[in-house]
Backbone as CSV, one residue per row, in Angstrom:
resi,resn,N_x,N_y,N_z,CA_x,CA_y,CA_z,C_x,C_y,C_z
1,LEU,0.815,-1.127,-0.022,-0.004,-0.006,0.006,0.836,1.253,0.001
2,ILE,1.954,1.218,0.799,2.851,2.310,0.827,3.546,2.565,-0.460
3,THR,3.888,1.501,-1.102,4.638,1.503,-2.500,3.661,2.109,-3.451
4,ILE,2.480,1.796,-3.477,1.380,2.269,-4.401,1.248,3.806,-4.209
5,TRP,1.148,4.114,-2.877,0.956,5.563,-2.527,2.233,6.371,-3.204
6,LEU,3.451,5.830,-2.790,4.674,6.530,-3.277,4.748,6.537,-4.727
7,VAL,4.440,5.473,-5.578,4.347,5.650,-6.911,3.399,6.643,-7.389
8,TYR,2.193,6.552,-6.915,1.199,7.507,-7.165,1.690,9.062,-7.008
9,GLY,2.329,9.275,-5.837,2.820,10.572,-5.527,3.933,11.023,-6.610
10,MET,4.764,10.094,-6.912,5.785,10.473,-7.972,5.264,10.712,-9.279
11,ILE,4.282,10.031,-9.709,3.726,10.194,-10.989,2.934,11.582,-10.993
12,LYS,2.313,11.877,-9.917,1.534,13.193,-9.659,2.513,14.289,-9.696
13,PHE,3.635,14.175,-9.022,4.692,15.149,-8.993,5.295,15.344,-10.421
14,ALA,5.476,14.398,-11.172,6.043,14.392,-12.589,5.055,15.172,-13.478
15,VAL,3.834,14.788,-13.384,2.640,15.321,-14.341,2.658,16.745,-13.878
16,THR,2.643,17.234,-12.701,2.463,18.586,-12.287,3.787,19.379,-12.809
17,GLY,5.024,18.811,-12.743,6.033,19.604,-13.236,6.061,19.726,-14.673
18,VAL,5.569,18.770,-15.432,5.507,18.983,-16.969,4.463,20.003,-17.235
19,ALA,3.340,19.946,-16.555,2.296,20.907,-16.729,2.714,22.334,-16.501
20,CYS,3.501,22.427,-15.387,3.998,23.816,-15.060,5.018,24.209,-16.104
21,PHE,5.827,23.475,-16.684,6.732,23.798,-17.785,6.011,24.258,-19.050
22,VAL,5.006,23.419,-19.439,4.168,23.738,-20.646,3.431,25.060,-20.353
23,GLY,2.941,25.291,-19.194,2.168,26.475,-18.904,3.075,27.749,-18.947
24,ILE,4.375,27.677,-18.380,5.161,28.821,-18.358,5.589,29.079,-19.863
25,THR,5.877,28.064,-20.548,6.291,28.136,-21.968,5.171,28.908,-22.758
26,ARG,3.909,28.478,-22.508,2.762,29.183,-23.274,2.664,30.584,-22.872
27,CYS,2.807,30.842,-21.568,2.705,32.237,-20.951,3.799,33.170,-21.728
28,LYS,4.945,32.699,-21.690,6.005,33.458,-22.358,5.697,33.603,-23.771
29,ARG,5.263,32.655,-24.527,4.887,32.806,-25.895,3.736,33.879,-26.123
30,ASP,2.691,33.677,-25.371,1.526,34.713,-25.492,1.871,36.101,-25.115
31,CYS,2.911,36.291,-24.189,3.254,37.658,-23.708,3.916,38.349,-24.928
32,GLU,4.511,37.670,-25.884,5.242,38.172,-26.997,4.176,38.507,-28.152
33,VAL,2.937,38.083,-28.102,2.008,38.273,-29.270,1.596,39.768,-29.157
34,ARG,1.524,40.410,-30.267,1.076,41.686,-30.501,-0.135,41.814,-31.414
35,ASP,-0.350,40.812,-32.178,-1.289,40.860,-33.198,-2.650,40.064,-32.876
36,TRP,-3.134,40.257,-31.730,-4.227,39.433,-31.282,-5.372,39.609,-32.309
37,GLU,-5.660,40.797,-32.754,-6.775,41.167,-33.582,-6.634,40.240,-34.933
38,ASP,-5.448,40.302,-35.503,-5.213,39.573,-36.717,-5.270,38.080,-36.526
39,ARG,-5.206,37.504,-35.399,-5.241,36.117,-35.113,-6.703,35.621,-35.052
40,VAL,-7.665,36.440,-34.955,-9.157,35.948,-34.948,-9.509,35.559,-36.379
41,PRO,-10.007,34.283,-36.523,-10.411,33.716,-37.719,-11.366,34.464,-38.453
42,ALA,-11.315,34.599,-39.773,-12.351,35.329,-40.507,-13.775,34.807,-40.319
43,ASP,-13.919,33.519,-40.075,-15.201,32.954,-39.821,-15.640,33.019,-38.306
44,ALA,-15.018,33.748,-37.442,-15.372,33.966,-35.996,-16.755,34.456,-35.937
45,ALA,-17.428,33.989,-34.797,-18.696,34.494,-34.555,-18.891,36.015,-34.395
46,MET,-17.821,36.679,-34.016,-17.818,38.121,-33.878,-16.398,38.674,-34.194
47,ARG,-16.491,39.934,-34.493,-15.164,40.607,-34.843,-14.388,41.089,-33.581
48,PHE,-13.174,41.154,-33.593,-12.343,41.540,-32.406,-12.791,43.009,-31.894
49,ARG,-13.105,43.844,-32.711,-13.405,45.189,-32.358,-14.903,45.343,-31.840
50,ASP,-15.664,44.287,-32.051,-17.017,44.272,-31.459,-17.163,43.874,-30.112
51,VAL,-16.095,43.426,-29.505,-16.157,43.075,-28.039,-15.924,44.235,-27.094
52,ILE,-16.859,44.432,-26.170,-16.789,45.522,-25.299,-16.474,44.905,-23.897
53,HIS,-15.468,45.613,-23.239,-15.179,45.103,-21.838,-15.590,46.144,-20.860
54,ILE,-16.394,45.595,-19.851,-16.729,46.357,-18.829,-15.731,46.010,-17.695
55,VAL,-15.063,46.885,-17.018,-14.127,46.639,-15.967,-14.730,47.381,-14.816
56,VAL,-15.184,46.595,-13.779,-15.719,47.244,-12.525,-14.678,47.160,-11.471
57,ILE,-14.362,48.417,-10.940,-13.307,48.559,-9.901,-14.039,49.012,-8.585
58,PRO,-14.470,48.062,-7.707,-15.070,48.340,-6.567,-14.022,49.025,-5.512
59,ASN,-14.461,49.985,-4.906,-13.547,50.611,-3.850,-14.280,51.302,-2.804
60,TYR,-13.616,51.384,-1.659,-14.280,52.143,-0.532,-13.039,52.788,0.163
61,LYS,-13.050,54.170,0.084,-11.953,54.899,0.732,-10.583,54.574,0.334
62,GLU,-10.514,54.104,-1.028,-9.091,53.920,-1.630,-8.453,55.168,-1.883
63,PRO,-7.236,55.258,-1.801,-6.451,56.471,-2.155,-6.597,56.684,-3.680
64,GLU,-6.760,57.939,-4.047,-6.865,58.208,-5.423,-5.749,57.851,-6.353
65,GLU,-4.554,57.914,-5.823,-3.281,57.449,-6.564,-3.371,55.954,-6.726
66,THR,-3.887,55.218,-5.881,-3.944,53.721,-6.050,-4.888,53.450,-7.210
67,LEU,-6.050,54.099,-7.303,-6.945,53.890,-8.361,-6.303,54.429,-9.634
68,SER,-5.721,55.460,-9.610,-5.037,56.069,-10.749,-4.009,55.083,-11.475
69,ARG,-3.181,54.561,-10.621,-2.205,53.533,-11.119,-2.922,52.340,-11.818
70,THR,-4.011,51.854,-11.283,-4.800,50.839,-11.864,-5.439,51.338,-13.257
71,LEU,-5.888,52.503,-13.345,-6.405,53.093,-14.604,-5.190,53.401,-15.633
72,ASP,-4.050,53.575,-14.989,-2.929,53.711,-16.002,-2.709,52.385,-16.798
73,THR,-2.798,51.292,-16.022,-2.549,49.993,-16.765,-3.723,49.630,-17.734
74,LEU,-4.901,50.144,-17.324,-6.049,49.922,-18.323,-5.985,50.837,-19.531
75,SER,-5.544,52.068,-19.321,-5.404,52.983,-20.482,-4.163,52.484,-21.398
76,ALA,-3.267,51.730,-20.949,-2.103,51.302,-21.675,-2.556,50.119,-22.470
77,GLN,-3.759,49.608,-22.444,-4.294,48.423,-23.140,-4.285,48.880,-24.723
78,ALA,-3.956,48.004,-25.643,-3.992,48.149,-27.009,-5.469,48.435,-27.467
79,ASN,-6.366,47.894,-26.830,-7.825,48.109,-27.208,-8.527,48.906,-26.106
80,SER,-7.936,49.903,-25.438,-8.592,50.649,-24.388,-9.885,51.334,-24.872
81,SER,-9.919,51.638,-26.218,-11.046,52.224,-26.663,-12.290,51.355,-26.733
82,ASN,-12.128,50.043,-26.379,-13.282,49.146,-26.154,-13.510,48.783,-24.795
83,ILE,-12.959,49.598,-23.945,-13.261,49.251,-22.441,-14.110,50.402,-21.884
84,VAL,-14.973,49.910,-21.096,-15.895,50.884,-20.237,-15.469,50.500,-18.803
85,VAL,-15.025,51.665,-18.178,-14.516,51.560,-16.727,-15.697,51.953,-15.939
86,VAL,-15.917,51.292,-14.779,-17.073,51.616,-13.897,-16.239,51.631,-12.471
87,LEU,-16.297,52.732,-11.901,-15.788,52.948,-10.436,-16.932,52.714,-9.574
88,ALA,-16.874,51.627,-8.900,-17.974,51.191,-7.984,-17.703,51.801,-6.670
89,MET,-18.327,52.936,-6.412,-17.985,53.744,-5.152,-19.190,53.362,-4.173
90,GLU,-18.838,53.537,-2.900,-19.752,53.364,-1.846,-20.298,54.787,-1.466
91,ALA,-21.645,54.869,-1.255,-22.296,56.146,-0.766,-21.843,56.555,0.551
92,ARG,-21.327,55.615,1.335,-20.932,55.871,2.700,-19.669,56.696,2.713
93,ASP,-18.903,56.707,1.561,-17.560,57.327,1.378,-17.912,58.874,0.951
94,ALA,-17.828,59.720,1.783,-18.175,61.178,1.465,-17.300,61.739,0.414
95,SER,-16.106,61.214,0.328,-15.184,61.764,-0.625,-15.228,61.099,-2.033
96,ALA,-16.117,60.165,-2.263,-16.071,59.244,-3.379,-16.512,60.166,-4.600
97,PRO,-17.507,60.970,-4.669,-17.745,61.784,-5.885,-16.640,62.607,-6.373
98,ASP,-15.820,63.309,-5.416,-14.672,63.995,-5.874,-13.630,63.176,-6.392
99,VAL,-13.319,62.119,-5.740,-12.232,61.132,-6.232,-12.624,60.607,-7.570
100,ALA,-13.867,60.223,-7.786,-14.447,59.739,-9.120,-14.350,60.834,-10.105
101,GLY,-14.705,62.094,-9.827,-14.701,63.098,-10.803,-13.234,63.385,-11.227
102,ASN,-12.307,63.455,-10.250,-10.900,63.646,-10.594,-10.398,62.564,-11.449
103,LEU,-10.660,61.322,-11.233,-10.147,60.284,-12.026,-10.889,60.208,-13.367
104,ILE,-12.078,60.517,-13.495,-12.670,60.610,-14.904,-12.220,61.735,-15.670
105,GLU,-11.822,62.825,-15.022,-11.242,63.867,-15.701,-9.843,63.544,-16.232
106,ARG,-9.150,62.928,-15.324,-7.717,62.482,-15.663,-7.608,61.361,-16.762
107,HIS,-8.463,60.351,-16.644,-8.342,59.181,-17.378,-9.517,58.821,-18.338
108,GLY,-10.566,59.481,-18.207,-11.815,59.216,-19.033,-11.588,59.160,-20.445
109,SER,-10.726,59.964,-21.065,-10.576,60.088,-22.512,-9.871,58.798,-23.078
110,SER,-9.345,57.973,-22.217,-8.506,56.928,-22.682,-9.555,55.637,-23.030
111,PHE,-10.722,55.689,-22.684,-11.599,54.674,-22.705,-12.918,54.969,-23.504
112,LEU,-13.603,53.899,-23.920,-14.928,54.165,-24.644,-15.764,54.892,-23.656
113,SER,-15.778,54.564,-22.453,-16.617,55.263,-21.422,-16.024,55.108,-20.037
114,MET,-16.226,56.032,-19.110,-15.821,55.857,-17.764,-16.907,56.519,-16.928
115,LYS,-17.483,55.754,-15.982,-18.502,56.236,-15.102,-18.246,55.764,-13.766
116,TYR,-19.053,56.343,-12.822,-18.974,55.757,-11.456,-20.362,55.680,-10.996
117,THR,-20.526,54.716,-10.002,-21.830,54.424,-9.375,-21.671,54.593,-7.847
118,MET,-22.732,55.021,-7.209,-22.761,55.149,-5.765,-23.612,54.166,-5.220
119,HIS,-23.150,53.155,-4.705,-23.959,52.114,-4.078,-24.389,52.414,-2.704
120,ARG,-25.787,52.354,-2.536,-26.372,52.505,-1.240,-27.005,51.187,-0.818
121,MET,-26.691,50.828,0.483,-27.308,49.529,1.035,-28.716,49.678,1.029
122,VAL,-29.410,48.462,0.717,-30.865,48.301,0.775,-31.191,47.184,1.745
123,ALA,-32.344,47.107,2.225,-32.708,46.142,3.207,-32.474,44.750,2.624
124,GLY,-31.960,43.879,3.464,-31.677,42.559,3.091,-30.438,42.279,2.191
125,GLU,-29.711,43.351,1.888,-28.453,43.223,1.215,-27.272,42.987,2.051
126,VAL,-26.312,42.231,1.814,-25.217,41.929,2.585,-24.247,42.958,2.183
127,ALA,-23.729,43.615,3.314,-22.657,44.650,2.950,-21.320,44.145,2.517
128,GLY,-20.707,44.743,1.688,-19.387,44.236,1.075,-19.123,44.486,-0.261
129,LYS,-18.023,43.920,-0.668,-17.534,44.168,-2.060,-18.519,43.561,-3.078
130,SER,-19.105,42.389,-2.791,-19.898,41.744,-3.822,-21.181,42.586,-4.184
131,SER,-21.755,43.104,-3.093,-22.984,44.000,-3.353,-22.708,45.129,-4.185
132,ASN,-21.544,45.686,-3.873,-21.139,46.930,-4.643,-20.771,46.521,-6.124
133,GLU,-20.116,45.504,-6.355,-19.867,44.972,-7.684,-21.120,44.748,-8.494
134,ASN,-22.089,44.025,-7.788,-23.414,43.643,-8.357,-24.140,44.893,-8.751
135,TRP,-24.114,45.946,-7.954,-24.874,47.181,-8.242,-24.173,47.873,-9.468
136,ALA,-22.817,47.945,-9.485,-22.230,48.586,-10.545,-22.314,47.922,-11.838
137,MET,-22.343,46.550,-11.838,-22.549,45.808,-12.996,-23.986,46.121,-13.579
138,ARG,-24.905,46.019,-12.771,-26.416,46.275,-13.218,-26.446,47.581,-13.837
139,CYS,-25.980,48.583,-13.214,-25.892,49.989,-13.695,-25.288,50.045,-14.996
140,ALA,-24.060,49.441,-15.283,-23.304,49.461,-16.434,-24.095,48.698,-17.510
141,THR,-24.649,47.634,-17.251,-25.371,46.758,-18.222,-26.707,47.582,-18.624
142,HIS,-27.326,48.216,-17.686,-28.420,49.090,-18.070,-28.140,50.187,-19.035
143,HIS,-27.032,50.884,-18.663,-26.528,51.935,-19.559,-26.128,51.507,-20.890
144,LEU,-25.410,50.381,-21.043,-24.822,50.040,-22.376,-25.931,49.307,-23.261
145,VAL,-26.635,48.384,-22.543,-27.670,47.599,-23.311,-29.003,48.288,-23.489
146,ASP,-29.577,48.795,-22.396,-30.905,49.365,-22.487,-30.911,50.837,-23.109
147,GLU,-29.893,51.658,-22.662,-29.835,52.919,-23.129,-29.174,53.046,-24.526
148,LEU,-27.987,52.480,-24.633,-27.301,52.583,-25.782,-27.453,51.613,-26.914
149,GLY,-28.223,50.525,-26.531,-28.614,49.546,-27.528,-27.475,48.490,-27.916
150,MET,-26.382,48.417,-27.025,-25.419,47.406,-27.338,-25.894,46.030,-27.048
151,ARG,-25.288,45.074,-27.791,-25.656,43.642,-27.702,-25.013,43.103,-26.420
152,ASP,-25.791,42.521,-25.498,-25.227,41.923,-24.277,-24.329,40.686,-24.559
153,ASP,-24.456,40.131,-25.697,-23.628,38.981,-26.045,-22.237,39.496,-26.508
154,HIS,-21.989,40.709,-26.581,-20.687,41.145,-27.008,-19.878,41.807,-25.784
155,ILE,-20.469,41.591,-24.721,-19.844,42.318,-23.492,-19.161,41.282,-22.607
156,VAL,-17.966,41.624,-22.261,-17.177,40.665,-21.343,-16.950,41.591,-19.974
157,LEU,-17.360,41.002,-18.837,-17.158,41.680,-17.634,-15.968,41.286,-16.848
158,THR,-15.283,42.287,-16.315,-14.099,41.974,-15.498,-14.201,42.788,-14.321
159,THR,-14.000,42.183,-13.139,-13.980,42.821,-11.888,-12.602,42.675,-11.363
160,CYS,-12.112,43.777,-10.673,-10.708,43.624,-10.093,-10.697,44.523,-8.816
161,ASP,-9.617,44.511,-8.160,-9.332,45.287,-6.963,-8.911,46.606,-7.377
162,ALA,-8.862,47.665,-6.390,-8.514,48.882,-6.719,-7.085,49.037,-7.080
163,ASP,-6.264,47.999,-6.671,-4.728,47.995,-6.878,-4.295,46.910,-7.858
164,THR,-5.184,46.493,-8.778,-4.788,45.614,-9.742,-4.043,46.230,-10.893
165,TYR,-2.951,45.557,-11.416,-2.208,46.026,-12.432,-2.416,44.874,-13.649
166,PHE,-2.840,45.377,-14.789,-3.066,44.455,-15.955,-1.899,44.539,-16.845
167,HIS,-1.608,43.323,-17.402,-0.452,43.121,-18.477,-1.018,43.974,-19.588
168,PRO,-0.156,44.740,-20.354,-0.533,45.470,-21.535,-1.323,44.775,-22.555
169,GLN,-1.197,43.364,-22.652,-1.927,42.732,-23.644,-3.125,41.949,-23.117
170,HIS,-3.416,42.148,-21.949,-4.469,41.366,-21.131,-5.887,41.408,-21.913
171,PHE,-6.370,42.612,-22.072,-7.792,42.671,-22.843,-7.690,42.260,-24.283
172,SER,-6.592,42.431,-25.070,-6.419,41.960,-26.310,-6.489,40.442,-26.314
173,ALA,-5.782,39.779,-25.504,-5.821,38.371,-25.325,-7.177,37.891,-25.006
174,LEU,-7.917,38.559,-24.155,-9.257,38.244,-23.741,-10.190,38.374,-24.814
175,SER,-10.105,39.481,-25.580,-10.910,39.588,-26.654,-10.763,38.530,-27.798
176,HIS,-9.523,38.199,-28.014,-9.277,37.066,-28.988,-9.950,35.819,-28.416
177,ALA,-9.750,35.601,-27.172,-10.355,34.202,-26.707,-11.766,34.188,-26.701
178,PHE,-12.372,35.361,-26.557,-13.890,35.578,-26.577,-14.405,35.423,-27.974
179,CYS,-13.667,36.006,-28.912,-14.071,35.746,-30.399,-13.930,34.362,-30.884
180,CYS,-12.882,33.706,-30.378,-12.598,32.303,-30.922,-13.338,31.294,-30.193
181,ASP,-14.021,31.642,-29.150,-14.681,30.546,-28.309,-16.033,30.297,-28.792
């Protein structure tokens, strides 16, 4: 029994090592890709430029500079003109409208759209990040789909923390994967 357990452990260790090596090799290869749009097949269900990314950034009393650094990494995306940024602010934070206004003024022109929401707690709602994200996503979807008439099957939602830094090719690779899936 011990021998079988040791052999199983060694095989599992070897498979994990090979999988890690293959994964690292693929990551390095994909980091060098710059032509994600050109890689979308002509017969794909949708075009690369038709993919709209909603990026929800929930925050509560986050420093403006922390949010600004995250927005810098988003504006550095090759397809930043297809990104809608939603700053999911909490109504309990008195400085939130000023912070959001400053960030929109500084970074808003880099994106398709940049908005902020003010989440207010309602009865029966659990306080926390998830309720704030949920509210921001519903507001963004209402604006894009109901008011502007965008197709909801062309929208990709990403949530992140206020201090998330994205690889410069992140949303291009994500758009490619979305088009090819």
